[in-house]
C-alpha positions as CSV (number, residue, x, y, z in Angstrom):
1,M,0.0,0.0,0.0
2,K,1.3,3.4,-0.9
3,W,0.1,6.8,0.4
4,T,-0.8,9.2,-2.5
5,V,-1.0,13.0,-2.1
6,V,-3.9,14.3,-4.2
7,E,-4.5,17.9,-5.3
8,G,-7.0,20.1,-3.5
9,H,-10.5,20.3,-4.9
10,T,-12.8,23.3,-4.8
11,P,-16.5,22.2,-5.3
12,P,-18.5,24.1,-7.9
13,T,-20.7,26.9,-6.7
14,E,-24.0,25.2,-7.2
15,K,-26.9,24.5,-5.0
16,I,-27.3,21.1,-3.3
17,T,-30.2,19.4,-4.9
18,S,-32.2,16.5,-3.6
19,K,-32.5,13.5,-5.8
20,T,-36.0,12.2,-5.7
21,G,-36.2,8.5,-5.1
22,T,-32.6,8.1,-4.1
23,F,-31.9,6.0,-1.0
24,Y,-28.7,6.5,0.8
25,G,-26.9,4.0,2.9
26,L,-26.2,0.2,2.6
27,K,-27.2,-1.1,-0.8
28,G,-29.6,-4.1,-1.0
29,F,-30.0,-4.3,2.8
30,N,-33.6,-4.9,3.8
31,V,-34.2,-4.7,7.5
32,G,-37.3,-6.8,7.0
33,N,-35.1,-9.9,6.3
34,F,-33.7,-10.0,9.8
35,R,-35.0,-10.2,13.3
36,K,-35.1,-6.9,15.2
37,G,-32.4,-7.8,17.6
38,E,-30.0,-8.9,14.8
39,I,-30.3,-6.0,12.4
40,L,-27.3,-4.0,13.7
41,V,-25.2,-7.2,13.8
42,H,-25.8,-7.9,10.1
43,M,-25.2,-4.2,9.2
44,F,-21.9,-4.3,11.1
45,L,-20.7,-7.5,9.3
46,E,-21.7,-6.0,5.9
47,L,-19.8,-2.8,6.6
48,S,-16.8,-4.4,8.1
49,F,-16.0,-7.4,5.9
50,L,-16.4,-8.4,2.3
51,D,-16.9,-12.0,3.6
52,W,-16.5,-12.5,7.3
53,M,-16.5,-16.3,7.1
54,L,-13.4,-16.1,5.0
55,K,-11.8,-14.1,7.8
56,V,-12.5,-17.0,10.1
57,D,-10.7,-19.4,7.7
58,K,-7.7,-17.0,7.4
59,M,-7.5,-16.7,11.2
60,N,-7.4,-20.4,11.6
61,A,-4.8,-20.7,8.9
62,A,-2.6,-18.5,11.1
63,V,-3.3,-20.7,14.2
64,E,-2.1,-23.9,12.7
65,P,1.6,-23.0,11.8
66,S,2.1,-21.0,15.0
67,K,2.4,-24.2,17.1
68,A,0.4,-22.4,19.8
69,K,-1.7,-24.5,22.2
70,C,-4.8,-23.0,20.6
71,K,-7.8,-24.7,19.0
72,R,-9.3,-23.5,15.7
73,F,-12.0,-20.8,16.0
74,S,-15.5,-21.5,15.0
75,C,-17.7,-18.9,13.3
76,E,-19.6,-18.5,16.5
77,Q,-16.5,-17.8,18.5
78,F,-15.3,-15.3,15.9
79,L,-18.5,-13.3,16.3
80,I,-18.4,-13.6,20.1
81,G,-14.8,-12.3,20.2
82,L,-15.8,-9.3,18.1
83,G,-18.8,-8.7,20.4
84,L,-16.6,-8.7,23.5
85,I,-14.2,-6.2,22.0
86,I,-17.1,-3.9,21.2
87,G,-18.8,-4.5,24.5
88,V,-15.8,-3.7,26.6
89,S,-16.1,0.0,25.6
90,E,-19.1,0.3,27.9
91,F,-17.1,-0.3,31.0
92,S,-14.3,1.5,32.8
93,Q,-12.4,-1.5,34.2
94,K,-9.5,-3.2,32.6
95,G,-10.5,-5.9,30.2
96,V,-9.3,-8.8,32.4
97,D,-11.5,-7.5,35.2
98,L,-14.6,-8.0,33.1
99,F,-14.2,-11.8,33.1
100,G,-15.6,-12.4,36.5
101,V,-14.1,-13.1,39.9
102,K,-10.5,-14.5,39.9
103,K,-9.4,-17.4,42.2
104,G,-8.9,-16.2,45.7
105,E,-11.0,-13.1,45.3
106,K,-14.3,-12.4,47.0
107,E,-17.4,-12.1,44.8
108,D,-19.0,-9.5,47.2
109,D,-17.4,-6.1,46.7
110,D,-19.6,-4.1,49.1
111,D,-16.7,-3.6,51.4
112,L,-14.6,-1.9,48.7
113,E,-13.9,1.8,49.5
114,V,-13.5,2.6,45.8
115,W,-15.8,0.9,43.3
116,P,-14.2,0.2,39.9
117,S,-17.5,0.9,38.2
118,I,-21.1,1.6,39.2
119,S,-22.1,-0.8,36.4
120,P,-22.5,-4.5,37.4
121,N,-19.7,-6.8,36.1
122,P,-20.8,-8.3,32.7
123,Q,-19.1,-11.6,33.5
124,F,-17.8,-12.1,30.0
125,E,-16.6,-15.5,30.9
126,Q,-20.1,-16.8,30.4
127,Y,-19.5,-16.2,26.6
128,M,-15.8,-17.0,26.3
129,A,-13.1,-17.9,28.7
130,F,-10.4,-15.2,29.2
131,S,-7.6,-17.5,28.0
132,R,-9.6,-18.2,24.8
133,F,-10.2,-14.4,24.4
134,K,-6.5,-13.8,24.7
135,D,-5.9,-16.3,21.8
136,F,-8.6,-14.5,19.8
137,R,-6.9,-11.1,20.3
138,R,-3.5,-12.7,19.3
139,F,-4.7,-14.1,16.0
140,L,-7.3,-11.5,15.0
141,P,-4.8,-9.2,13.2
142,S,-3.9,-12.0,10.9
143,I,-7.2,-11.7,9.0
144,Y,-5.8,-8.8,7.0
145,A,-2.1,-9.8,6.7
146,N,-0.7,-10.5,3.3
147,E,2.5,-12.6,3.5
148,S,3.2,-12.2,-0.2
149,Q,3.8,-8.4,0.4
150,K,6.0,-8.8,3.5
151,E,9.2,-7.9,1.7
152,T,7.8,-5.0,-0.4
153,D,5.2,-3.3,1.8
154,D,5.8,-2.1,5.3
155,W,2.0,-2.1,5.8
156,W,1.6,-5.8,4.7
157,E,-0.1,-6.7,8.0
158,F,-2.8,-4.0,7.8
159,A,-2.9,-2.8,4.2
160,G,-5.7,-5.3,3.5
161,A,-7.9,-3.7,6.0
162,V,-7.6,-0.3,4.3
163,D,-8.2,-1.8,0.8
164,E,-11.2,-3.8,2.0
165,F,-12.6,-0.7,3.8
166,N,-12.4,1.3,0.5
167,I,-13.9,-1.5,-1.6
168,I,-16.9,-1.8,0.8
169,R,-17.5,1.9,0.8
170,R,-17.3,2.0,-3.0
171,T,-19.4,-1.0,-3.8
172,K,-21.9,-1.4,-0.9
173,L,-22.7,2.2,0.0
174,T,-24.7,4.9,-1.8
175,C,-23.3,8.2,-0.5
176,S,-24.0,11.8,-1.0
177,E,-22.1,13.8,-3.6
178,W,-21.4,16.5,-1.0
179,I,-19.0,15.9,1.9
180,S,-17.3,18.1,4.5
181,V,-14.1,17.2,6.3
182,D,-13.8,17.9,10.0
183,E,-11.7,16.7,12.9
184,T,-12.1,15.3,16.4
185,M,-9.8,14.4,19.3
186,C,-9.7,10.9,20.7
187,A,-8.4,11.2,24.3
188,W,-5.3,9.1,24.9
189,R,-3.1,9.2,28.0
190,P,-0.1,6.9,27.7
191,R,1.1,5.2,30.9
192,T,4.2,3.2,30.3
193,T,5.6,4.8,27.1
194,A,5.7,8.3,25.6
195,L,3.1,7.5,22.9
196,G,1.3,4.5,24.3
197,G,1.9,2.4,21.2
198,L,0.7,5.0,18.7
199,P,2.9,6.5,16.0
200,N,2.2,10.0,17.3
201,I,-0.2,11.9,19.5
202,S,-1.2,15.6,19.7
203,F,-1.8,18.2,22.3
204,I,-4.3,20.8,21.1
205,V,-5.3,23.3,23.8
206,R,-8.6,24.3,22.2
207,K,-10.0,20.7,22.4
208,P,-12.1,19.6,25.4
209,E,-9.7,16.6,25.7
210,P,-6.4,18.3,24.5
211,L,-4.1,15.2,24.7
212,G,-4.7,12.3,22.3
213,K,-5.0,11.2,18.7
214,L,-6.4,13.7,16.2
215,M,-8.8,12.0,13.8
216,K,-10.3,13.3,10.6
217,L,-14.1,13.0,10.0
218,V,-16.1,13.0,6.8
219,I,-19.5,14.5,7.2
220,L,-22.1,13.6,4.5
221,F,-25.0,15.8,3.5
222,Y,-28.1,13.8,2.7
223,N,-31.1,15.6,1.1
224,L,-30.2,18.9,2.7
225,S,-29.9,17.3,6.1
226,L,-26.7,16.7,8.0
227,Y,-26.0,13.3,9.6
């Protein structure tokens, strides 16, 4: 993958017109074909992967030659692992603390002077053992790796994710012709290293959270409305 600098573009001075009968969003996705509680799941998979089942196969292909004491992942475990990664964002504790009570610890935390969270522990271990989840995290990045480009592309482990993202947006989404680029700050406070594993971070005083990773946003205008 190579980064390409493109010339700036000034949009023509014309009015934004609404296209009658045009539906924006995910092409060919009919919410009526899914149960109510599963609609967002299927939308996520459509927008994230060209074929998520092939990702499971690729993940297992990385497990076998690693000689790790790790069993192959089923399609169900793949989806559960993704769900846990998404679900952890709702809690303030460390990930390991969301997998229930450890050996030698008390289940009753009423005596604690400082509560780790006001939310009840989700007990992720009922969906996947923590040891299994660690294996999932270890091999998940392999779903985008391309060994054939290892010697020629420094981004060989992640370039596939960017390419697939662009293909999905180009083929599966109907977007507005008008966009606006903005920015936002994702708070990040490194603890053990200067950058916390990121290639760079920024400190911008005018932001509500001045220290973190500056991210660019693309805002789409749909039928004279902003989303």
